[in-house]
N, C-alpha and C positions, 0 to 999 in steps of 0.2 A: 678396254683396249690397251694393250701393252706396246709401247714404242720407246726405244732408247734415245733420249734427247742428247746424249753425249757421244754419239757415234754418227759420223757423216759418211754415207756410203756412195757418194758420187761427186767426183771432182776432176777437173782438167788442168793440165800443165802445159808448158811450152812444147811438150812433145806432140800436142795436137793444137787446139785453138785456145789454150789457156795463156795467161800472161805471166805466170810465176813458175819458178823451178820447183822440182820436187822438194829440195831442201827448204826453200822459202815457205812452201805449203805446210810442211811438217812443223816448222818453227811457229808459224801462225796458229796452227791447230793446238799446239802445246800451250801457247800463251792464252788461248781462248778456253782452256780447261777441257778440251776434248779427250776422251779416253781411247777413241779408235777412229781411224780414217781409212778410206779405201780410194786408191787412185784408179780412175776409170777413163783414161784418155780414149778418144774415138779410135776404133780399130782402123787399120789401113783399108782403103777402098780401091776397087779395081778400075777406077777412072780418075782423071785429074780433078783435084779439088783443093780448096784452101783451108780446110778445117780438120782433116783427119791425120793421124800419125802416118809417117812414111814406113813402108814395109821394112826397109833397111834399118830402122831405128828400134825395132822390137827388142832385140837382145840388149841394147844399151839401156833402154827403158827398164827392162827387168833387172839388170845389174844395178842401176841407180836406186831402184826401190829396195833391193836387197841390202845395199849399203846403208840406206836410211833406216832400215829395220835394225841393223847391227849398231849403228851410231846412237839410236834412241831407245835401245832395249831398256825396259822398265819405266820409260817415260810415257809411251803411247804405243798402242797396237796399230801396226800398219799392214794393210792388205794390198796385194798386187792384183789389179784387175783391169778389165777393158769394158768399154761400152760398145757392144756389138751392134752394128747396123744389120738388121735382118732383111735380106732380100732373097726371096726364093730362087730368083734367076741365078744367083751366085753362091748357092749352098756349098759347093766344093771349096770355093775360096774361103768362106767363113769357117768351115770345118778345119781347114789347114791351119788357121790361126788359133782356133780353139785347141788344137792338138799340141800347141806349145806350152800348155799348162798354166792355169791361173787360179788364184785364190777365190776370185769372185768374177762372175760374168753377168753383165746387164744385157737384157734383150730390149732393144729400142728400135722404133721405126721412125726414121726422119724423112725417108723418101719412099715414093711409090714409083716403081720402074715401069714406065709405059711409053709406047712409041719409041723404043730403043733409047730412052733417056731417063735419068733420075729426076723426079719432080718433087720439089722440096715442100714438106709439110711444116717443118719447124723453122723456116726461114723468115724472110720479110713478108709484108703484106703483098708486095709485088710478086714474090715467089708463089704465094698462095693463090694469087689470081691466075698465074700461069697453070698451076695444077688444076684449078677449076676449069679453065679453058679446055684442057686435054680430056676432061670428063664432060664436056658439053654443058658446063655449069650445073651439073647434077650433084649437089652436095650429099645427097643420100647415097649415091653410088660411090662417092669418095670415102665417106665414113664406113660403109660396109666393106669396101676393099681394104681400108686401113685396119679394121679390127680382124678381118679374115687373115691378113698377113701376120698380125700379132698371134692369133690362134695357131697358125701353122708353126710359128717360131716356138711357142710354148710347147706344142705337141712334139717338137723335135727332141726334147729332153736335154738339150745342150746347155741351158742357162739356169742361173740361180734366181734372178729377180726380173720382173717386168718394169722397165723404166718409164717414167712420166706417161702412164697408161692412156690418158685422154688428151695428149698434147695436140690432137686434131682440133681442139677448141681454142688454141692459142690466139687466134684472131677473131673469135666469136663473141666479141664484146656486145652486150645487150642482145645476145642471141641473133645477131644479124645474119648469120648463115644457116643456123638450124636451132631448133628448140630442144634442149636437153631433156625436156619432159615428154617429148614425143615418143609414143609407144615403140615405133620402129628403132629409135635410137637406144632407148633403155633396154630393149630386147637384145640387141647385139652386144651391149656392154655387159649385161647380166650373163649372157651366154659365154662371153670371154672370161668373166670371173669364175664361172663354173669349171671351165677348162683349166684355169690357173690352179684352182683348188684340187682338181683331179690329179694334176701333174705334181702337186706338192711344192709349187713355187711360191716365192714371196712377191709382194707388191710394194713398189717404191712410192712414198709420199714425197714428191719433189716440190720443194718450197720456192724454186726459182720462178714458178708460175706467177707468183705475186709481182714479179717484175715484167711479166708479159702484158700485152695489151688487154687481155681478159682479166688480169689482176686477181687470179684465183690459183691456189696450188693445184698441181696435177697429181692425182685426180681430184675431181670435185667432191664436196662433202658427202653427197648422197652415195657416191661410189665407195668412199671410205666406209660408210655405214654398211653398205651391202657386203663389202669384203670382210668386215668384222662379223657380220652374221654368219658368214661361211667359215669363220676362223682362219682366214688367210693371214699368215704372218706378214707384218708390215715393217719396213725400215725407212728411216728418215734420211733425206739427202738435200744438200744445198745446190747441187749441180754447179758448184762454184768454178769460175774461170779466172779468179785471182785470189790472192791469199786473204784479202779482207772479207771475202764473201763466204768463207768456211762457216758453216752453222747459220747461214743467213735465214732470217724469218723463223727460226725454230721456236721462238717465244710465241709466235702466232699459232703454231700447231698445238702448243700447250693450252692456249685459250680455247681452241677448237675442241680439244679433248674434254675440257672442263664443261663445255656446253653439251 
């Protein structure tokens, strides 16, 4: 399995829910010996929220990244990207942002839009409980819906990489909500991997999962193994929201690869 340990393909700044500026993130990455970083702030969303970029800030964001590229030429490679929230209900909105042109586009699903509201998958335990309530506590239905949305996003052909593929397990400590070994769960994940392979997309190995309640990278080891069998290219990411977290837990993936 080939994966670049000196490139970080997922990070957030003050333009969305990060704590550091673009310049601060670049400086930290250089100090950490990174060869390449990719800025992927959360795309603007068509509803009020406290974590995504504002639509009016897109051009300023792009200009600031371009300036960082020029100021650090020869020191580090910098990519201009976004983490796109894929919501089938809002595909025209998403496409309008894609059309602004990006070096790198992550397809992520943080919310399931149901009953005219976004229901948070990747938020707090309380948020996840609200999501379950809206599905009558049917976790299988939640998981199937989640992976079906990812599949639709992959098949759009708009994106480069699938972000934190199994983030649906964020609160699944000790398999309290579902068993990852269950045939129905493995079936939908493998089906998703096959579609990723067919579309020629990459899969992100997101090390921030080690900070989540489940304390496992996204995706789980067995999914990484299945992606490798299919020869799906993989990229490494910290999903950092501050300058200290760039490259976080990358040493752990090294140990995982050795095993």
